Each structure stands twice: as structure tokens, then as C-alpha cells.
ROLOVO-255186 format. One line per 3 residues: their letters; for each residue x, y, z of C-alpha. Coordinates in steps of 0.02 Angstrom, whole numbers. Layout:
REM residues N
a) X,Y,Z ~ ... $
***
This chain:
REM residues 383
map) 0,0,0 ~ 68,169,-49 ~ 103,290,95 $
ede) -26,416,31 ~ -162,282,44 ~ -135,256,230 $
ria) -264,333,347 ~ -195,331,522 ~ -279,338,691 $
lfl) -158,388,830 ~ -186,335,1011 ~ -61,392,1143 $
dye) -41,317,1316 ~ 27,487,1360 ~ 80,458,1539 $
nla) 187,310,1487 ~ 270,407,1346 ~ 296,569,1442 $
iga) 372,486,1596 ~ 477,371,1487 ~ 547,518,1388 $
rdg) 578,618,1547 ~ 665,480,1643 ~ 751,394,1497 $
lgv) 801,542,1389 ~ 788,696,1500 ~ 654,765,1383 $
spf) 517,865,1470 ~ 389,914,1417 ~ 362,777,1289 $
dfg) 395,839,1111 ~ 254,777,1000 ~ 326,854,841 $
pva) 443,709,792 ~ 299,586,811 ~ 186,693,701 $
dal) 322,708,568 ~ 358,520,566 ~ 173,479,543 $
aer) 153,614,410 ~ 284,521,308 ~ 179,364,319 $
grv) 5,430,283 ~ -135,547,331 ~ -174,554,518 $
vtr) -364,566,534 ~ -377,544,724 ~ -262,601,864 $
ray) -305,555,1043 ~ -200,560,1201 ~ -253,481,1367 $
adw) -193,542,1538 ~ -240,626,1700 ~ -204,798,1629 $
ssf) -194,881,1799 ~ -17,811,1804 ~ 30,874,1631 $
ded) -23,1055,1623 ~ 112,1117,1502 ~ 99,960,1395 $
rrl) -88,987,1380 ~ -64,1158,1300 ~ 66,1093,1178 $
lar) -42,947,1123 ~ -195,1058,1102 ~ -95,1166,980 $
aqv) -50,1006,885 ~ -236,965,865 ~ -228,814,981 $
eli) -392,769,1068 ~ -360,755,1254 ~ -452,614,1342 $
eip) -462,642,1530 ~ -430,493,1642 ~ -456,563,1818 $
qri) -374,479,1965 ~ -505,397,2073 ~ -483,355,2255 $
ggs) -469,168,2277 ~ -453,138,2091 ~ -309,107,1971 $
rkn) -279,256,1858 ~ -161,153,1749 ~ -288,16,1714 $
aad) -426,143,1684 ~ -321,228,1550 ~ -273,63,1469 $
ikm) -451,-2,1460 ~ -524,162,1396 ~ -393,177,1259 $
avd) -413,-5,1205 ~ -603,8,1199 ~ -596,169,1097 $
aie) -471,93,974 ~ -578,-61,943 ~ -735,45,928 $
lay) -651,156,799 ~ -590,4,702 ~ -771,-55,684 $
ere) -851,114,653 ~ -720,189,534 ~ -678,57,406 $
fvt) -579,184,304 ~ -447,189,443 ~ -310,74,379 $
tfa) -176,99,513 ~ -173,118,702 ~ -25,202,783 $
igt) -16,154,967 ~ 102,258,1074 ~ 151,162,1230 $
gds) 284,52,1306 ~ 162,-50,1410 ~ 149,-234,1366 $
dft) -34,-231,1422 ~ -75,-162,1250 ~ -6,-316,1160 $
plm) -178,-401,1148 ~ -250,-240,1072 ~ -115,-240,938 $
hkl) -145,-423,899 ~ -333,-394,886 ~ -312,-244,769 $
rem) -201,-348,655 ~ -331,-486,655 ~ -451,-353,590 $
dkr) -334,-321,444 ~ -269,-157,516 ~ -87,-108,504 $
vig) -13,-69,675 ~ 129,52,708 ~ 197,55,885 $
igv) 284,206,961 ~ 381,201,1123 ~ 533,262,1219 $
qss) 663,127,1206 ~ 712,125,1389 ~ 532,99,1446 $
tsk) 463,-11,1307 ~ 423,-193,1340 ~ 509,-315,1224 $
llp) 339,-393,1188 ~ 273,-239,1098 ~ 382,-226,940 $
aac) 344,-406,891 ~ 158,-369,900 ~ 169,-226,774 $
def) 195,-212,588 ~ 317,-71,622 ~ 387,0,783 $
lfy) 461,174,801 ~ 576,207,948 ~ 547,387,998 $
drl) 733,404,1040 ~ 780,376,858 ~ 656,493,775 $
pgv) 732,644,687 ~ 717,798,795 ~ 720,710,964 $
egr) 852,789,1075 ~ 901,701,1235 ~ 1050,661,1341 $
pmp) 1157,512,1284 ~ 1124,347,1370 ~ 1233,189,1361 $
ars) 1185,26,1282 ~ 1183,-115,1408 ~ 1235,-292,1370 $
ssr) 1119,-370,1497 ~ 935,-392,1458 ~ 888,-385,1642 $
rrp) 794,-233,1700 ~ 895,-129,1821 ~ 904,51,1882 $
avp) 992,175,1770 ~ 1148,263,1832 ~ 1153,446,1782 $
atp) 1297,472,1661 ~ 1425,609,1686 ~ 1389,743,1556 $
atp) 1516,740,1416 ~ 1624,893,1388 ~ 1602,947,1207 $
atp) 1750,1007,1105 ~ 1660,1172,1075 ~ 1525,1260,1177 $
atp) 1356,1184,1147 ~ 1184,1196,1222 ~ 1176,1071,1365 $
aae) 1050,932,1357 ~ 903,943,1474 ~ 926,864,1644 $
pag) 811,719,1687 ~ 663,772,1793 ~ 668,619,1905 $
pag) 748,449,1936 ~ 747,334,1789 ~ 683,181,1879 $
pie) 693,7,1802 ~ 737,16,1618 ~ 784,-100,1478 $
pve) 937,-83,1364 ~ 942,81,1270 ~ 1042,149,1125 $
pva) 1129,315,1158 ~ 1066,470,1071 ~ 1191,593,1001 $
pat) 1166,774,1053 ~ 1085,869,912 ~ 1173,1016,832 $
pep) 1083,1154,739 ~ 1097,1151,551 ~ 1223,1272,477 $
sed) 1172,1429,387 ~ 1202,1402,202 ~ 1255,1538,83 $
tss) 1103,1575,-23 ~ 1184,1715,-121 ~ 1203,1597,-269 $
ggp) 1014,1583,-284 ~ 995,1421,-185 ~ 835,1387,-89 $
dpd) 819,1423,95 ~ 920,1295,195 ~ 765,1248,295 $
ltt) 676,1208,132 ~ 819,1097,75 ~ 820,1009,244 $
vvt) 633,974,244 ~ 643,901,67 ~ 792,788,105 $
stl) 732,732,277 ~ 558,691,209 ~ 633,599,61 $
agl) 743,497,178 ~ 592,452,286 ~ 488,400,135 $
ara) 632,298,64 ~ 642,199,226 ~ 453,173,239 $
adg) 413,138,55 ~ 441,-25,-37 ~ 484,58,-203 $
avr) 533,222,-281 ~ 470,386,-208 ~ 371,491,-331 $
ast) 375,680,-329 ~ 188,689,-293 ~ 211,573,-144 $
lkr) 353,681,-79 ~ 250,840,-97 ~ 102,765,-4 $
ail) 214,706,138 ~ 291,879,155 ~ 118,958,160 $
rkd) 65,837,296 ~ 214,896,398 ~ 185,1079,360 $
ptf) 18,1126,278 ~ 85,1302,247 ~ 225,1237,135 $
deg) 232,1330,-32 ~ 380,1321,-149 ~ 322,1486,-222 $
dqg) 383,1573,-63 ~ 560,1531,-122 ~ 530,1591,-300 $
frg) 488,1424,-382 ~ 338,1411,-498 ~ 307,1230,-454 $
fge) 369,1084,-352 ~ 449,1007,-505 ~ 552,1164,-534 $
llr) 611,1157,-353 ~ 663,975,-374 ~ 757,1012,-535 $
hle) 848,1152,-445 ~ 897,1034,-304 ~ 951,906,-435 $
nrg) 1068,1034,-514 ~ 1145,1065,-343 ~ 1173,877,-318 $
vva) 1048,864,-175 ~ 925,744,-259 ~ 918,639,-418 $
lap) 766,630,-533 ~ 714,489,-649 ~ 561,469,-762 $
gta) 411,399,-668 ~ 263,295,-722 ~ 157,452,-747 $
agd) 206,603,-851 ~ 259,750,-745 ~ 281,643,-588 $
pev) 464,591,-584 ~ 544,473,-460 ~ 650,559,-329 $
afp) 802,483,-244 ~ 969,533,-174 ~ 1110,545,-303 $
edt) 1200,384,-342 ~ 1360,481,-368 ~ 1445,447,-201 $
sae) 1590,568,-224 ~ 1513,699,-108 ~ 1467,565,18 $
dea) 1642,492,12 ~ 1713,665,42 ~ 1601,685,194 $
fal) 1659,520,269 ~ 1840,565,230 ~ 1815,730,322 $
fat) 1742,634,469 ~ 1892,516,480 ~ 2018,657,456 $
tvr) 1937,761,593 ~ 1940,613,714 ~ 2124,579,673 $
dle) 2178,760,695 ~ 2085,779,861 ~ 2158,615,924 $
eaa) 2335,667,879 ~ 2314,841,955 ~ 2242,780,1120 $
gap) 2335,615,1132 ~ 2170,527,1167 ~ 2017,474,1067 $
pql) 1893,617,1044 ~ 1712,608,1099 ~ 1564,604,982 $
sgl) 1492,759,1066 ~ 1561,913,983 ~ 1634,819,835 $
kdq) 1503,887,716 ~ 1550,1065,764 ~ 1733,1025,729 $
mrk) 1686,959,556 ~ 1588,1118,519 ~ 1740,1223,561 $
rdp) 1824,1136,413 ~ 1669,1127,302 ~ 1530,1248,356 $
gfs) 1410,1169,233 ~ 1420,993,308 ~ 1255,911,351 $
ekr) 1226,724,370 ~ 1044,750,318 ~ 1103,787,141 $
fgf) 1151,603,127 ~ 989,536,201 ~ 1044,509,381 $
ngf) 924,548,524 ~ 1059,619,635 ~ 1244,631,667 $
lsf) 1246,472,770 ~ 1181,374,620 ~ 1315,455,512 $
ara) 1449,404,637 ~ 1384,225,639 ~ 1393,223,449 $
ara) 1575,277,461 ~ 1606,134,582 ~ 1520,13,462 $
rdl) 1641,72,327 ~ 1786,28,443 ~ 1842,210,449 $
vtm) 1833,226,639 ~ 1801,129,796 ~ 1667,179,922 $
ewd) 1678,128,1104 ~ 1556,181,1240 ~ 1640,271,1386 $
egr) 1532,240,1539 ~ 1619,373,1641 ~ 1597,513,1514 $
gdy) 1429,453,1453 ~ 1479,468,1271 ~ 1559,374,1127 $
qls) 1748,381,1107 ~ 1808,372,926 ~ 1973,322,850 $
vw) 2035,292,674 ~ 2089,118,623 $
***
């Protein structure tokens, strides 16, 4: 099924997600934007509901209301279980919607609670596609297997949190706060966790995000934010789709992310003209599609620019290691690369974030990456 044919109903076990993001990533309040963007790349979201006792999430409530999320109140009752009340209400509403709205093809269930596993199985029995969403440190291992696709919130583009180590043991145990890493250049510190992490499962570390550089647009290039939204959306569609991404599909996904998007604001008469301009700059590659005027869009197969980016990465690591006499940390490395090439951005090559780019360099045998428990960050070294 093509991404534009998906009609998605989103149900959020908000308390589970918000506390998981706060304790596992140091993110508070919960940032709904990355979830909305990820689902926009997969289809049209027709229902958005979040369940919680909203008296405990006053700021979150305002943010979700602006994002057009329907807030379902689950008040805390004396002598009752608030958790079970929220679970049952959300499950009943999801099944009811599945029967009443046959046009809904996909259910996105945001939770880490294994109690929702039977709901996911039942929805799939009803021929509904199920997308799970959860914070990795607080997600039961039973959930991903019950879904057609599972999105770890930690890995979504735009999620900023403090790095956390991967653990070799599968046993649940309390998290030990990591010592904040000292970046090579001044950077905005990650948010401190709002409370103790509690029992968690293994978690992949998240690289601190760095703002995109300001590109020189004096040559007539589009706004850097416009280039970023096109490349990041294309990368998301390429991961989610089974085949080639058509220009019309890309445009619809961008509009689902930002309904105010208009290429005319940047001086382009149409989306095709914008894509041809990006093709001339080596950002995307176009090929004839099945329909006239709707070309297929991909990232360029010419890997020279990508090879140069990886070479810059390895050279920067080597120079920092030689200057300091010790392996550099991942934090701050992106800023060091931009000192040498101000136009560097891993998103140009289809990577979600700098951590993914660093892992790709490791896969190419350009560097080694070892987790330093004391510093709470990766240490890199050239081979």
C-alpha cells in the first residue's frame, strides 16, 4: 500500500510516553513534533487522541492542544487504578473506531506497556496495520513483535536528549546517571532528567543534536530549511516505502508535515522546478516515473560527495586524536567538522542524525566507536 493511501488513527498512552521520555532521555515536556512528522511520512493522520490525568501534565496539555490532539481525561479515582482505567479506555476506543471507521487502515499506538499487546494483535486480526511508538528505555520487548512497524521515539529525527549507554544485559535494572560529556566546542547542554529513571531495559545512546548550519544563499539556492525538509522527508519515505518515491508522494508528505508549505515562497513556480533546482545542486536525483510530470526522486548515486564527507569525518577524528593524545568524543565532533566545512550536514546524505552518520563511518571501517561509561559518550578512534 502506498504511503498516501494510509489513513492513520493515533492513540497515545501519554503518561507512559511522557514519563519514559523524561526519565530515559531527559526530555520534558514531551515533544510531540517528531511523532507527528514520522506519521506524516507514512500517511494521513485522521484521528489524534491522548489519554492521561491531565492535571499532572499542564504544560503538555497546552502543547498537544496546539497540535490538534484530542485530550481524553482519565481522572485519578480514590481506591481505583488510574493506569488500568487509561489502558481499558484507550483499548475500547481503538476497537470501537476500528469497527465504526472502516476507512482507517492503520493504528499508531504510542506506549511502552505490554498490556496493549492483545490490542495490537486484535487490530491486526481485523486487517489493520499497527505502528507502535515508544521510548526505548521503557518499552516492553513484547510490543515490537506485536506490530507491523515499531518506532523508537529516541531515534526519531528531531528528538534531543542526553546520551544513554547501551547495556549488554537484558535484565531490568536502575539506570545510573551518566557524567555529562564535555564537548569540544561550547554547545547547548541537554536537558537534565526530571526524576529517577527507575527500572529500564537496554537503550541505545542518542547523540546530542546540533543546529543546522546557515548556508550561503547568495548563489540563488533555496532556503536551507527548505532543503532540509525536502531531504529529511525523502529519507523518511525511502525507509518506509517498498519502491521508488514519486514527486507527488514527496510533496504530499511535506504538506502533511507543514500545511503552509509553498515552494512559491522561495521563487519556484512549481514543485517540479524546485526538485530540478535541487538536482542541479546535487541534493537529489530525478528519474522518469510511471506518470508524465511525476518523476521518481532519490538521493544521487554519485557517491563522491558522500565519500568526501566520510573522509572529512575520519580526518577530523584523526587530527583531534593526535592533538589531544586521546580518542575524541562524539559530542562536539560535528562542530569540529563544520569548522572545516561549514556546509556539512549528514541529512544531505539521508541520515536521520549525526549518530547514524557516525555509525555508517564505523560500518565502513573508517573509525572505531567505544562507549565510555564514565563520560557518558562514545569515544572514537581511526583504524
